[in-house]
C-alpha positions in Angstrom: 0.1 0.2 0.3 1.6 3.4 -0.8 0.4 7.0 0.0 -0.7 7.5 -3.2 -3.5 4.7 -2.5 -4.1 5.2 0.8 -7.4 6.3 2.2 -6.6 9.0 4.8 -10.7 9.8 4.7 -11.5 6.6 5.3 -9.2 6.0 7.7 -10.1 9.6 9.5 -13.9 8.1 9.9 -12.8 4.8 11.2 -10.6 6.4 14.0 -13.3 8.8 14.9 -15.9 5.9 15.4 -13.4 4.0 17.5 -12.6 7.2 19.8 -17.0 7.2 20.1 -16.9 3.6 20.6 -13.9 4.1 23.5 -15.8 7.0 25.0 -19.2 5.4 24.6 -17.7 1.7 26.2 -16.2 3.3 29.2 -18.9 5.3 30.0 -21.2 1.6 30.4 -18.2 0.1 32.2 -18.6 3.0 34.6 -22.0 2.7 35.0 -22.3 -1.1 35.3 -20.0 -0.4 38.0 -21.9 2.1 39.8 -25.1 0.3 39.4 -23.1 -2.8 41.6 -22.5 -0.3 44.1 -26.1 0.8 44.2 -26.2 3.9 42.3 -28.9 4.5 39.0 -26.5 5.3 36.4 -28.1 4.7 32.7 -26.0 3.1 29.7 -26.0 4.4 26.4 -27.4 0.9 24.6 -25.4 0.3 20.8 -23.9 3.3 20.2 -19.8 2.2 21.4 -20.3 -1.4 20.1 -22.2 0.0 16.5 -19.2 2.6 16.2 -16.6 0.4 17.0 -18.2 -2.7 14.6 -18.4 0.1 11.7 -15.2 1.1 12.1 -13.5 -1.7 12.4 -15.1 -2.6 9.3 -14.1 0.1 7.7 -10.7 0.4 9.1 -8.0 0.4 5.5 -6.4 -2.0 7.2 -7.7 -5.8 6.4 -6.4 -7.2 10.1 -9.1 -5.6 11.9 -12.3 -6.8 9.1 -12.5 -10.3 11.1 -12.5 -9.0 14.8 -15.5 -6.7 13.6 -17.3 -8.7 16.9 -14.9 -7.6 19.3 -16.8 -3.9 20.3 -20.3 -5.8 20.5 -18.9 -8.0 22.9 -16.4 -5.6 25.1 -19.0 -2.9 25.1 -21.5 -3.0 28.4 -24.1 -1.3 26.5 -24.1 -4.3 24.0 -24.3 -8.2 24.2 -23.0 -8.3 27.8 -25.8 -5.8 29.1 -27.9 -7.3 27.3 -27.4 -11.1 28.3 -27.7 -9.5 32.3 -30.7 -7.3 31.5 -31.8 -10.6 30.1 -31.1 -13.2 33.1 -32.6 -10.2 35.8 -36.0 -10.5 33.6 -36.2 -14.3 33.5 -35.3 -14.7 37.3 -37.9 -11.7 38.0 -40.2 -13.6 36.4 -39.3 -17.1 37.7 -39.4 -15.8 41.1 -42.3 -14.0 40.4 -43.9 -17.2 39.1 -42.9 -19.2 42.2 -44.5 -16.7 44.4 -47.7 -17.1 42.4 -47.5 -20.5 42.8 -47.2 -20.6 46.4 -50.3 -18.7 46.6 -52.7 -20.9 45.2 
């Protein structure tokens, strides 16, 4: 790859999206940590993971493309947060179902 064929605007956009991913993932990690301490802080769902995934897909270096899924796994507002929320609501549903059974 020589400098004349290098797409600098593509790299700049990919780096900007990567920065958005890093900031949003850090905010979501902070929110997850504080929620464990009993504080209520909102997540920014999907924005960081989506920005990171697009960044990896449009990065001019092909080695990043095969890891397009990594931002979705690392950002708490994507797969980990959804998995935790799903588990929590399943647990609530199961607990309420057991309580309803005891009332009958």
